[in-house]
VEXDREN-2710 file (C-alpha; in Angstrom, 1 decimal):
% VEXDREN-2710
k/r/px/py/pz
1/UNK/31.7/5.9/-225.0
2/UNK/31.1/4.2/-228.3
3/UNK/34.8/3.8/-229.0
4/UNK/37.1/1.2/-227.5
5/UNK/40.4/2.6/-228.9
6/UNK/41.5/6.0/-230.0
7/UNK/44.6/6.4/-232.1
8/UNK/46.5/9.8/-232.3
9/UNK/49.2/9.2/-234.9
10/UNK/51.7/12.1/-234.7
11/UNK/49.0/14.4/-233.4
12/UNK/51.2/17.3/-232.3
13/UNK/48.4/19.9/-231.7
14/UNK/45.8/19.1/-229.1
15/UNK/43.6/21.6/-227.3
16/UNK/43.2/21.6/-223.5
17/UNK/39.5/20.9/-224.0
18/UNK/40.2/17.8/-226.2
19/UNK/42.9/16.6/-223.8
20/UNK/40.5/16.7/-220.9
21/UNK/37.9/14.8/-222.9
22/UNK/40.4/12.1/-223.8
23/UNK/41.7/12.0/-220.2
24/UNK/38.2/11.3/-218.9
25/UNK/37.5/8.8/-221.6
26/UNK/40.7/6.8/-220.9
27/UNK/40.0/7.0/-217.2
28/UNK/36.5/5.5/-217.8
29/UNK/38.1/2.5/-219.7
30/UNK/39.2/3.6/-223.1
31/UNK/42.5/2.6/-224.8
32/UNK/44.6/5.4/-226.2
33/UNK/47.4/4.8/-228.7
34/UNK/49.5/7.9/-229.5
35/UNK/52.9/8.5/-231.1
36/UNK/55.5/11.2/-231.5
37/UNK/55.1/14.6/-230.0
38/UNK/51.4/14.0/-229.2
39/UNK/49.9/17.1/-227.6
40/UNK/53.1/19.1/-227.4
41/UNK/51.3/22.1/-229.0
42/UNK/48.0/23.6/-228.1
43/UNK/45.2/24.5/-230.6
44/UNK/47.0/27.7/-231.4
45/UNK/50.2/25.8/-232.0
46/UNK/51.9/27.2/-228.9
47/UNK/54.6/24.8/-227.7
48/UNK/54.0/23.1/-224.4
49/UNK/56.8/21.9/-222.1
50/UNK/55.2/18.5/-221.7
51/UNK/52.6/16.3/-223.4
52/UNK/49.0/17.5/-222.8
53/UNK/48.3/14.0/-221.7
54/UNK/51.5/13.2/-219.8
55/UNK/49.6/11.9/-216.8
56/UNK/47.6/9.6/-219.1
57/UNK/50.8/8.4/-220.8
58/UNK/52.6/8.0/-217.5
59/UNK/55.7/9.7/-219.0
60/UNK/57.1/13.2/-219.3
61/UNK/58.6/14.7/-222.4
62/UNK/62.3/15.5/-222.0
63/UNK/63.4/16.4/-225.5
64/UNK/63.9/15.2/-229.1
65/UNK/66.9/13.2/-230.2
66/UNK/67.9/14.3/-233.7
67/UNK/71.5/13.4/-234.2
68/UNK/70.6/10.0/-235.7
69/UNK/68.1/11.4/-238.2
70/UNK/69.7/14.6/-239.3
71/UNK/73.1/15.8/-240.5
72/UNK/74.8/18.6/-238.5
73/UNK/73.6/21.1/-241.1
74/UNK/69.9/20.1/-240.4
75/UNK/69.3/18.1/-243.5
76/UNK/67.6/14.8/-243.0
77/UNK/69.4/11.5/-243.4
78/UNK/67.8/9.1/-245.9
79/UNK/68.7/5.8/-244.3
80/UNK/67.5/4.1/-241.1
81/UNK/68.8/6.0/-238.2
82/UNK/67.9/4.2/-235.0
83/UNK/66.2/1.0/-233.9
84/UNK/63.7/-0.2/-231.4
85/UNK/63.8/-3.5/-229.7
86/UNK/61.6/-5.4/-227.2
87/UNK/62.3/-4.8/-223.5
88/UNK/60.8/-8.2/-222.8
89/UNK/57.2/-6.9/-222.3
90/UNK/54.5/-9.3/-223.4
91/UNK/53.1/-6.7/-225.9
92/UNK/56.4/-6.8/-227.8
93/UNK/56.6/-10.6/-228.0
94/UNK/55.7/-10.4/-231.7
95/UNK/59.1/-8.9/-232.4
96/UNK/61.1/-11.6/-230.5
97/UNK/64.7/-10.6/-230.6
98/UNK/64.4/-8.6/-233.8
99/UNK/64.8/-4.9/-234.1
100/UNK/62.8/-2.4/-236.1
101/UNK/64.5/0.5/-237.8
102/UNK/63.2/4.1/-237.6
103/UNK/64.1/6.8/-240.1
104/UNK/63.3/9.9/-238.1
105/UNK/64.1/11.7/-234.9
106/UNK/62.5/10.5/-231.7
107/UNK/61.2/11.9/-228.5
108/UNK/63.0/11.2/-225.2
109/UNK/60.9/10.7/-222.1
110/UNK/61.1/10.1/-218.4
111/UNK/58.9/7.3/-217.3
112/UNK/56.8/8.0/-214.2
113/UNK/54.8/4.9/-213.8
114/UNK/54.5/3.6/-217.3
115/UNK/55.9/0.2/-218.2
116/UNK/58.5/0.0/-220.9
117/UNK/57.4/-2.1/-223.8
118/UNK/60.2/-1.3/-226.3
119/UNK/63.3/0.7/-226.1
120/UNK/65.6/2.6/-228.5
121/UNK/68.8/0.8/-229.5
122/UNK/71.1/3.4/-230.8
123/UNK/73.7/2.8/-233.5
124/UNK/77.0/1.9/-232.0
125/UNK/78.7/4.5/-234.2
126/UNK/77.5/7.7/-235.7
127/UNK/78.8/9.5/-238.8
128/UNK/81.2/11.9/-237.1
129/UNK/84.3/12.1/-239.3
130/UNK/86.0/14.6/-236.9
131/UNK/86.1/11.8/-234.3
132/UNK/86.5/8.9/-236.8
133/UNK/83.0/7.4/-236.3
134/UNK/80.7/6.1/-238.9
135/UNK/77.0/5.9/-239.2
136/UNK/74.5/3.4/-240.5
137/UNK/73.8/-0.2/-239.8
138/UNK/71.4/-2.3/-241.9
139/UNK/70.9/-4.8/-239.2
140/UNK/70.7/-4.2/-235.5
141/UNK/73.7/-2.3/-234.3
142/UNK/76.4/-4.1/-232.2
143/UNK/76.3/-1.7/-229.3
144/UNK/74.2/-1.8/-226.2
145/UNK/73.6/2.0/-225.8
146/UNK/70.0/2.7/-225.2
147/UNK/68.1/5.9/-226.1
148/UNK/65.5/5.1/-223.4
149/UNK/61.9/4.0/-223.7
150/UNK/60.4/3.9/-227.2
151/UNK/57.0/2.4/-226.4
152/UNK/55.3/2.5/-223.0
153/UNK/52.1/1.2/-221.5
154/UNK/50.4/3.0/-218.7
155/UNK/47.3/2.1/-216.8
156/UNK/45.1/5.2/-216.2
157/UNK/42.0/4.8/-214.2
158/UNK/40.1/1.9/-215.9
159/UNK/41.8/2.5/-219.2
160/UNK/45.3/2.4/-220.6
161/UNK/47.6/4.4/-222.9
162/UNK/50.3/3.1/-225.2
END
């Protein structure tokens, strides 16, 4: 109750007990900011099928998109792989029409009540020599293909989760 905001950066492991404490805290008015595969493993590192706080986030985990961040042999790419852009939400106004590059894989989600703040803008072409495609754009890609929501905002009880 002494905290206004709790940040869980890439906090993949989260116990059921901690998840419930955070759930109640957000419901009572706290602001939760989490990223990545937050809570997709329990305290014993057992994989969950959904985020431990999916109801708080207002989204469900559907998978991980790796093709823009890794080569087919599993080695990571060293350049920017995908981008996020504003969906027009007021929280993303700071970015205007600009995009932000991301060098890693990203989680894919299904929104179930959360507002979209930013979305993934995928490279128009991907390095795929077998199909004559190429990878890497240093500015926002020319395509309009979206990888879905990248940042969401969900109201949960008296609080919110981003």
